[in-house]
N, CA, C and O of each residue as an XYZ file, in Angstrom:
612
protein
N      20.049      9.262    -15.372
C      20.576      8.379    -14.349
C      19.420      7.695    -13.623
O      18.443      8.351    -13.262
N      19.519      6.429    -13.414
C      18.443      5.628    -12.837
C      18.113      6.053    -11.417
O      16.939      6.142    -11.056
N      19.127      6.316    -10.608
C      18.890      6.655     -9.199
C      18.044      7.910     -9.090
O      17.102      7.955     -8.299
N      18.370      8.930     -9.876
C      17.610     10.178     -9.833
C      16.178      9.931    -10.266
O      15.251     10.452     -9.647
N      15.977      9.145    -11.321
C      14.629      8.856    -11.791
C      13.811      8.151    -10.716
O      12.656      8.507    -10.481
N      14.398      7.160    -10.065
C      13.688      6.431     -9.014
C      13.399      7.358     -7.840
O      12.312      7.310     -7.266
N      14.352      8.191     -7.485
C      14.121      9.152     -6.399
C      12.994     10.116     -6.760
O      12.158     10.436     -5.915
N      12.967     10.579     -8.009
C      11.894     11.479     -8.442
C      10.539     10.786     -8.387
O       9.552     11.374     -7.944
N      10.493      9.538     -8.837
C       9.241      8.775     -8.798
C       8.790      8.591     -7.356
O       7.625      8.828     -7.035
N       9.705      8.167     -6.483
C       9.372      7.977     -5.057
C       8.882      9.273     -4.429
O       7.884      9.281     -3.710
N       9.588     10.372     -4.701
C       9.190     11.659     -4.123
C       7.805     12.067     -4.597
O       6.991     12.543     -3.804
N       7.531     11.884     -5.884
C       6.211     12.220     -6.422
C       5.126     11.362     -5.781
O       4.069     11.868     -5.404
N       5.387     10.075     -5.659
C       4.424      9.162     -5.036
C       4.190      9.553     -3.579
O       3.050      9.561     -3.114
N       5.245      9.870     -2.869
C       5.111     10.225     -1.459
C       4.372     11.554     -1.270
O       3.742     11.765     -0.234
N       4.441     12.450     -2.259
C       3.675     13.701     -2.200
C       2.181     13.438     -2.376
O       1.352     14.145     -1.802
N       1.840     12.427     -3.168
C       0.436     12.134     -3.467
C      -0.231     11.228     -2.434
O      -1.458     11.173     -2.359
N       0.564     10.525     -1.646
C       0.034      9.539     -0.703
C       0.143     10.045      0.729
O       0.701     11.109      0.995
N      -0.402      9.253      1.638
C      -0.396      9.595      3.050
C       0.315      8.475      3.806
O      -0.068      7.311      3.682
N       1.350      8.811      4.592
C       1.970      7.766      5.414
C       0.987      7.276      6.473
O       0.209      8.061      7.016
N       1.024      6.000      6.758
C       0.097      5.411      7.729
C       0.139      6.145      9.068
O      -0.901      6.347      9.695
N       1.320      6.543      9.506
C       1.458      7.227     10.793
C       0.732      8.571     10.806
O       0.359      9.064     11.870
N       0.530      9.165      9.632
C      -0.122     10.471      9.538
C      -1.613     10.379      9.235
O      -2.299     11.398      9.150
N      -2.115      9.148      9.071
C      -3.526      9.025      8.708
C      -4.387      9.533      9.859
O      -4.198      9.112     11.000
N      -5.329     10.433      9.578
C      -6.040     11.125     10.650
C      -6.977     10.282     11.510
O      -6.971     10.432     12.731
N      -7.773      9.408     10.921
C      -8.798      8.740     11.722
C      -9.171      7.391     11.111
O      -9.945      7.323     10.157
N      -8.628      6.352     11.655
C      -8.899      4.979     11.191
C     -10.069      4.421     12.004
O      -9.912      3.438     12.728
N     -11.239      5.047     11.883
C     -12.362      4.741     12.767
C     -12.947      3.346     12.596
O     -13.650      2.881     13.493
N     -12.695      2.666     11.502
C     -13.155      1.285     11.341
C     -12.036      0.263     11.557
O     -12.286     -0.942     11.572
N     -10.827      0.737     11.722
C      -9.703     -0.149     12.011
C      -9.098     -0.844     10.802
O      -8.363     -1.819     10.959
N      -9.392     -0.363      9.598
C      -8.836     -0.987      8.391
C      -7.313     -1.023      8.440
O      -6.693     -2.077      8.295
N      -6.730      0.143      8.645
C      -5.277      0.243      8.568
C      -4.592     -0.341      9.796
O      -3.443     -0.776      9.718
N      -5.281     -0.354     10.912
C      -4.727     -1.005     12.104
C      -4.578     -2.506     11.846
O      -3.568     -3.101     12.222
N      -5.575     -3.118     11.209
C      -5.511     -4.547     10.884
C      -4.375     -4.805      9.903
O      -3.614     -5.759     10.069
N      -4.255     -3.965      8.886
C      -3.184     -4.126      7.899
C      -1.828     -3.969      8.581
O      -0.916     -4.760      8.341
N      -1.694     -2.960      9.423
C      -0.441     -2.728     10.136
C      -0.085     -3.915     11.032
O       1.075     -4.322     11.094
N      -1.072     -4.462     11.718
C      -0.832     -5.637     12.564
C      -0.354     -6.826     11.731
O       0.574     -7.532     12.124
N      -0.987     -7.042     10.588
C      -0.602     -8.156      9.712
C       0.812     -7.974      9.176
O       1.594     -8.925      9.144
N       1.140     -6.766      8.758
C       2.480     -6.490      8.238
C       3.508     -6.650      9.351
O       4.567     -7.239      9.133
N       3.212     -6.136     10.533
C       4.145     -6.257     11.666
C       4.403     -7.722     12.021
O       5.532     -8.103     12.329
N       3.351     -8.536     11.976
C       3.495     -9.954     12.312
C       4.326    -10.704     11.276
O       4.971    -11.701     11.601
N       4.313    -10.233     10.037
C       5.008    -10.929      8.942
C       6.144    -10.100      8.361
O       6.545    -10.319      7.218
N       6.665     -9.156      9.128
C       7.677     -8.240      8.605
C       8.916     -8.972      8.088
O       9.518     -8.535      7.107
N       9.302    -10.058      8.717
C      10.480    -10.797      8.244
C      10.268    -11.386      6.861
O      11.190    -11.403      6.046
N       9.065    -11.868      6.591
C       8.750    -12.402      5.256
C       8.816    -11.286      4.222
O       9.379    -11.471      3.143
N       8.250    -10.141      4.543
C       8.245     -9.015      3.604
C       9.670     -8.557      3.320
O      10.011     -8.286      2.168
N      10.500     -8.466      4.342
C      11.882     -8.029      4.149
C      12.687     -9.019      3.321
O      13.632     -8.626      2.636
N      12.326    -10.302      3.374
C      13.046    -11.313      2.602
C      12.663    -11.307      1.127
O      13.401    -11.826      0.290
N      11.526    -10.727      0.810
C      11.115    -10.637     -0.583
C      11.951     -9.553     -1.257
O      11.855     -8.379     -0.902
N      12.750     -9.939     -2.203
C      13.667     -8.990     -2.837
C      12.926     -7.917     -3.614
O      12.072     -8.203     -4.454
N      13.272     -6.684     -3.313
C      12.840     -5.575     -4.146
C      11.666     -4.765     -3.670
O      11.407     -3.715     -4.257
N      10.923     -5.170     -2.640
C       9.764     -4.379     -2.215
C      10.252     -3.101     -1.550
O      11.008     -3.132     -0.579
N       9.807     -1.988     -2.089
C      10.198     -0.684     -1.588
C       9.021     -0.003     -0.881
O       9.171      0.517      0.225
N       7.856     -0.012     -1.527
C       6.656      0.607     -0.962
C       5.451     -0.306     -1.152
O       5.329     -0.987     -2.170
N       4.566     -0.312     -0.165
C       3.253     -0.932     -0.312
C       2.236      0.156      0.001
O       2.248      0.750      1.079
N       1.363      0.403     -0.957
C       0.356      1.454     -0.835
C      -1.019      0.816     -0.956
O      -1.261      0.000     -1.845
N      -1.919      1.196     -0.048
C      -3.293      0.700     -0.071
C      -4.203      1.869     -0.418
O      -4.031      2.975      0.096
N      -5.171      1.621     -1.291
C      -6.090      2.698     -1.642
C      -6.797      3.210     -0.388
O      -6.887      2.506      0.618
N      -7.288      4.421     -0.462
C      -7.984      5.019      0.676
C      -9.328      4.323      0.851
O     -10.251      4.525      0.062
N      -9.427      3.516      1.874
C     -10.639      2.733      2.115
C     -11.790      3.576      2.669
O     -12.940      3.137      2.655
N     -11.498      4.745      3.140
C     -12.542      5.573      3.746
C     -13.237      6.491      2.751
O     -14.055      7.316      3.156
N     -12.940      6.373      1.478
C     -13.614      7.219      0.488
C     -15.104      6.905      0.399
O     -15.884      7.739     -0.061
N     -15.508      5.710      0.834
C     -16.912      5.311      0.776
C     -17.607      5.321      2.140
O     -18.733      4.837      2.263
N     -16.946      5.867      3.161
C     -17.518      5.882      4.514
C     -17.447      7.288      5.097
O     -16.532      8.056      4.799
N     -18.427      7.607      5.930
C     -18.335      8.837      6.705
C     -19.143      8.688      7.983
O     -20.043      7.854      8.086
N     -18.798      9.516      8.944
C     -19.507      9.506     10.226
C     -20.765     10.360     10.110
O     -20.775     11.388      9.433
N     -21.798      9.926     10.767
C     -23.043     10.684     10.800
C     -22.827     11.979     11.576
O     -22.126     11.997     12.588
N     -23.434     13.061     11.093
C     -23.337     14.333     11.803
C     -24.183     14.313     13.069
O     -23.893     15.036     14.023
N     -25.213     13.499     13.082
C     -26.103     13.419     14.239
C     -25.446     12.655     15.379
O     -25.484     13.087     16.531
N     -24.848     11.521     15.051
C     -24.191     10.702     16.062
C     -22.839     10.229     15.525
O     -22.789      9.511     14.526
N     -21.751     10.622     16.174
C     -20.422     10.237     15.658
C     -20.150      8.732     15.730
O     -19.176      8.251     15.149
N     -21.001      7.989     16.436
C     -20.812      6.542     16.535
C     -21.486      5.790     15.389
O     -21.327      4.577     15.256
N     -22.234      6.513     14.567
C     -22.911      5.911     13.420
C     -22.060      6.151     12.178
O     -21.735      7.290     11.841
N     -21.704      5.055     11.503
C     -20.893      5.109     10.290
C     -21.799      4.796      9.106
O     -22.566      3.834      9.135
N     -21.703      5.615      8.069
C     -22.535      5.430      6.883
C     -21.630      5.063      5.707
O     -20.606      5.701      5.460
N     -22.040      4.016      4.991
C     -21.300      3.576      3.814
C     -22.031      4.090      2.581
O     -23.202      3.773      2.377
N     -21.344      4.887      1.753
C     -21.951      5.469      0.559
C     -22.120      4.434     -0.557
O     -23.164      4.376     -1.208
N     -21.087      3.624     -0.767
C     -21.093      2.623     -1.830
C     -20.494      1.333     -1.295
O     -19.548      1.353     -0.508
N     -21.052      0.220     -1.728
C     -20.498     -1.077     -1.332
C     -19.168     -1.296     -2.046
O     -19.002     -0.934     -3.210
N     -18.245     -1.885     -1.336
C     -16.927     -2.150     -1.890
C     -16.574     -3.603     -1.600
O     -16.707     -4.070     -0.469
N     -16.123     -4.312     -2.629
C     -15.783     -5.723     -2.472
C     -14.290     -5.988     -2.612
O     -13.806     -7.046     -2.208
N     -13.558     -5.033     -3.182
C     -12.122     -5.215     -3.386
C     -11.359     -3.997     -2.868
O     -11.929     -2.926     -2.661
N     -10.081     -4.187     -2.667
C      -9.196     -3.088     -2.284
C      -7.924     -3.199     -3.123
O      -7.327     -4.271     -3.226
N      -7.521     -2.082     -3.718
C      -6.312     -2.057     -4.536
C      -5.097     -1.874     -3.646
O      -5.071     -1.016     -2.764
N      -4.093     -2.699     -3.897
C      -2.834     -2.626     -3.163
C      -1.724     -2.574     -4.203
O      -1.589     -3.471     -5.035
N      -0.928     -1.504     -4.139
C       0.154     -1.315     -5.087
C       1.472     -1.627     -4.401
O       1.759     -1.109     -3.322
N       2.271     -2.478     -5.034
C       3.586     -2.850     -4.530
C       4.595     -2.295     -5.524
O       4.543     -2.600     -6.716
N       5.515     -1.475     -5.020
C       6.493     -0.841     -5.884
C       7.905     -1.218     -5.466
O       8.183     -1.427     -4.285
N       8.786     -1.300     -6.444
C      10.183     -1.610     -6.179
C      10.865     -2.107     -7.436
O      10.471     -1.760     -8.549
N      11.871     -2.905     -7.254
C      12.595     -3.550     -8.354
C      12.515     -5.047     -8.130
O      13.067     -5.567     -7.160
N      11.828     -5.740     -9.028
C      11.533     -7.159     -8.838
C      12.019     -7.983    -10.009
O      12.159     -7.501    -11.134
N      12.270     -9.237     -9.704
C      12.523    -10.215    -10.757
C      11.378    -11.221    -10.825
O      10.969    -11.633    -11.910
N      10.860    -11.616     -9.656
C       9.823    -12.641     -9.599
C       8.593    -12.083     -8.883
O       8.489    -12.153     -7.658
N       7.676    -11.535     -9.657
C       6.491    -10.904     -9.088
C       5.522    -11.921     -8.488
O       4.815    -11.603     -7.532
N       5.477    -13.133     -9.029
C       4.532    -14.134     -8.532
C       4.774    -14.479     -7.071
O       3.823    -14.634     -6.306
N       6.028    -14.600     -6.678
C       6.360    -14.908     -5.290
C       5.901    -13.782     -4.369
O       5.434    -14.041     -3.260
N       6.028    -12.554     -4.813
C       5.609    -11.397     -4.013
C       4.106    -11.434     -3.795
O       3.638    -11.247     -2.672
N       3.354    -11.669     -4.844
C       1.895    -11.727     -4.723
C       1.482    -12.882     -3.816
O       0.587    -12.735     -2.983
N       2.128    -14.017     -3.978
C       1.808    -15.192     -3.150
C       2.016    -14.882     -1.668
O       1.126    -15.121     -0.851
N       3.183    -14.355     -1.324
C       3.509    -14.071      0.077
C       2.620    -12.963      0.642
O       2.151    -13.069      1.775
N       2.383    -11.909     -0.129
C       1.559    -10.810      0.380
C       0.091    -11.212      0.511
O      -0.625    -10.664      1.348
N      -0.357    -12.147     -0.294
C      -1.735    -12.623     -0.122
C      -1.887    -13.313      1.226
O      -2.949    -13.245      1.844
N      -0.834    -13.975      1.682
C      -0.845    -14.574      3.028
C      -0.852    -13.486      4.106
O      -1.562    -13.601      5.105
N      -0.065    -12.438      3.899
C       0.006    -11.341      4.870
C      -1.347    -10.657      5.005
O      -1.752    -10.301      6.112
N      -2.053    -10.468      3.891
C      -3.328     -9.760      3.897
C      -4.534    -10.676      4.133
O      -5.673    -10.216      4.058
N      -4.309    -11.941      4.411
C      -5.414    -12.892      4.609
C      -6.301    -12.501      5.784
O      -7.525    -12.566      5.668
N      -5.723    -12.099      6.908
C      -6.519    -11.700      8.074
C      -7.397    -10.492      7.762
O      -8.545    -10.409      8.200
N      -6.834     -9.555      6.995
C      -7.604     -8.373      6.593
C      -8.820     -8.800      5.778
O      -9.928     -8.317      6.014
N      -8.619     -9.702      4.823
C      -9.726    -10.185      3.999
C     -10.799    -10.862      4.857
O     -11.990    -10.601      4.690
N     -10.375    -11.718      5.761
C     -11.325    -12.452      6.602
C     -12.127    -11.491      7.481
O     -13.334    -11.667      7.651
N     -11.469    -10.485      8.034
C     -12.162     -9.580      8.943
C     -13.095     -8.604      8.223
O     -14.198     -8.342      8.702
N     -12.666     -8.064      7.076
C     -13.444     -7.015      6.418
C     -14.116     -7.456      5.118
O     -14.880     -6.690      4.531
N     -13.844     -8.667      4.664
C     -14.399     -9.203      3.416
C     -14.142     -8.284      2.226
O     -15.007     -8.091      1.370
N     -12.936     -7.722      2.190
C     -12.484     -6.924      1.057
C     -11.323     -7.674      0.411
O     -10.262     -7.831      1.016
N     -11.528     -8.129     -0.810
C     -10.524     -8.919     -1.520
C      -9.387     -8.018     -1.996
O      -9.623     -7.089     -2.768
N      -8.146     -8.279     -1.542
C      -7.010     -7.483     -2.007
C      -6.687     -7.798     -3.465
O      -6.567     -8.960     -3.853
N      -6.549     -6.752     -4.254
C      -6.122     -6.874     -5.645
C      -4.721     -6.268     -5.706
O      -4.553     -5.061     -5.534
N      -3.720     -7.109     -5.952
C      -2.330     -6.668     -5.927
C      -1.896     -6.204     -7.309
O      -2.120     -6.879     -8.314
N      -1.267     -5.029     -7.331
C      -0.700     -4.459     -8.545
C       0.796     -4.275     -8.269
O       1.179     -3.438     -7.451
N       1.629     -5.050     -8.943
C       3.065     -5.037     -8.702
C       3.738     -4.277     -9.841
O       3.564     -4.609    -11.014
N       4.515     -3.243     -9.474
C       5.171     -2.408    -10.479
C       6.643     -2.233    -10.174
O       7.026     -1.875     -9.060
N       7.464     -2.491    -11.183
C       8.871     -2.108    -11.129
C       8.928     -0.611    -11.397
O       8.141     -0.091    -12.188
N       9.846      0.078    -10.749
C       9.963      1.519    -10.973
C      10.170      1.840    -12.444
O       9.663      2.850    -12.933
N      10.905      0.998    -13.156
C      11.177      1.238    -14.574
C       9.898      1.223    -15.422
O       9.865      1.807    -16.504
N       8.845      0.553    -14.928
C       7.600      0.420    -15.694
C       6.536      1.450    -15.329
O       5.458      1.464    -15.923
N       6.829      2.308    -14.364
C       5.819      3.261    -13.896
C       5.783      4.461    -14.835
O       6.794      5.125    -15.068
N       4.604      4.718    -15.362
C       4.375      5.866    -16.243
C       3.709      6.983    -15.441
O       3.039      6.708    -14.446
N       3.883      8.233    -15.858
C       3.318      9.360    -15.097
C       1.811      9.254    -14.848
O       1.344      9.619    -13.768
N       1.041      8.761    -15.827
C      -0.406      8.666    -15.615
C      -0.759      7.607    -14.571
O      -1.807      7.701    -13.931
N       0.089      6.615    -14.392
C      -0.136      5.579    -13.389
C       0.045      6.136    -11.978
O      -0.665      5.741    -11.053
N       0.983      7.039    -11.822
C       1.270      7.612    -10.503
C       0.021      8.281     -9.922
O      -0.167      8.273     -8.706
N      -0.817      8.847    -10.755
C      -2.031      9.508    -10.272
C      -2.985      8.534     -9.581
O      -3.783      8.950     -8.740
N      -2.916      7.248     -9.921
C      -3.765      6.245     -9.264
C      -3.461      6.120     -7.781
O      -4.327      5.730     -6.998
N      -2.237      6.448     -7.393
C      -1.831      6.321     -5.996
C      -2.343      7.471     -5.132
O      -2.221      7.430     -3.908
N      -2.915      8.496     -5.764
C      -3.332      9.694     -5.031
C      -4.249      9.347     -3.870
O      -5.221      8.607     -4.026
N      -3.927      9.889     -2.712
C      -4.646      9.677     -1.459
C      -4.582      8.237     -0.963
O      -5.311      7.865     -0.044
N      -3.711      7.423     -1.568
C      -3.472      6.085     -1.040
C      -2.676      6.191      0.255
O      -2.109      7.239      0.563
N      -2.640      5.106      1.001
C      -1.970      5.092      2.293
C      -0.732      4.205      2.197
O      -0.833      3.037      1.823
N       0.435      4.754      2.532
C       1.664      3.962      2.544
C       1.658      3.133      3.817
O       1.780      3.668      4.919
N       1.513      1.812      3.655
C       1.462      0.924      4.818
C       2.806      0.246      5.075
O       3.016     -0.335      6.140
N       3.710      0.321      4.108
C       5.050     -0.244      4.297
C       6.021      0.540      3.430
O       5.751      0.827      2.263
N       7.155      0.878      4.027
C       8.243      1.497      3.286
C       9.536      0.840      3.734
O       9.843      0.788      4.925
N      10.280      0.344      2.772
C      11.536     -0.335      3.077
C      12.487      0.640      3.760
O      12.704      1.754      3.283
N      13.038      0.213      4.865
C      13.972      1.051      5.618
C      15.261      1.290      4.854
O      15.846      2.371      4.922
N      15.694      0.284      4.133
C      16.999      0.335      3.469
C      16.925      0.920      2.075
O      17.958      1.113      1.435
N      15.725      1.208      1.588
C      15.523      1.745      0.251
C      16.206      0.866     -0.796
O      17.199      1.256     -1.410
N      15.658     -0.310     -0.979
C      16.239     -1.307     -1.879
C      16.420     -0.806     -3.296
O      17.347     -1.232     -3.985
N      15.560      0.084     -3.746
C      15.661      0.568     -5.117
C      16.995      1.268     -5.360
O      17.559      1.169     -6.449
N      17.495      1.964     -4.362
C      18.779      2.656     -4.533
C      19.924      1.649     -4.555
O      20.881      1.812     -5.312
N      19.830      0.610     -3.727
C      20.877     -0.417     -3.724
C      20.981     -1.065     -5.094
O      22.078     -1.240     -5.625
N      19.837     -1.421     -5.663
C      19.837     -2.096     -6.962
C      20.343     -1.159     -8.044
O      21.111     -1.571     -8.913
N      19.916      0.111     -7.997
C      20.308      1.067     -9.035
C      21.794      1.383     -9.010
O      22.400      1.618    -10.055
N      22.377      1.389     -7.829
C      23.783      1.725     -7.715
C      24.693      0.568     -8.082
O      25.875      0.784     -8.353
N      24.180     -0.651     -8.100
C      25.018     -1.809     -8.391
C      25.412     -1.850     -9.841
O      26.122     -2.763    -10.263
């Protein structure tokens, strides 16, 4: 049954990821900027049919605070891009990428990290792909759970 499969996929993804509200320390403000951008454009995102989850890779994997001074941030590796995974049930992926590139424009300008969008229909998600989401941050979750609406129709 499709609904059970989608629920299993969502549950597995949610076990591997971190909800934005639970993220421990956004000391550089990456996720605050993303949250502000999403909040400002929430109506556009809701109008895009099929978006269920937006997950951003963990941007802090390359940063840590100095043990000597907590105000000093050290970057281990330079990063020029950020992976953003969009999950749901879609018909027109190009429109989603176009609109979300506008939503993430402020983030790009402020942090100079180019968003790379990966759009996946639940039907196309393979188990090995789910591991890529590990430690990613859920920055948007559809309130109405569109995937269930589509599956039940």
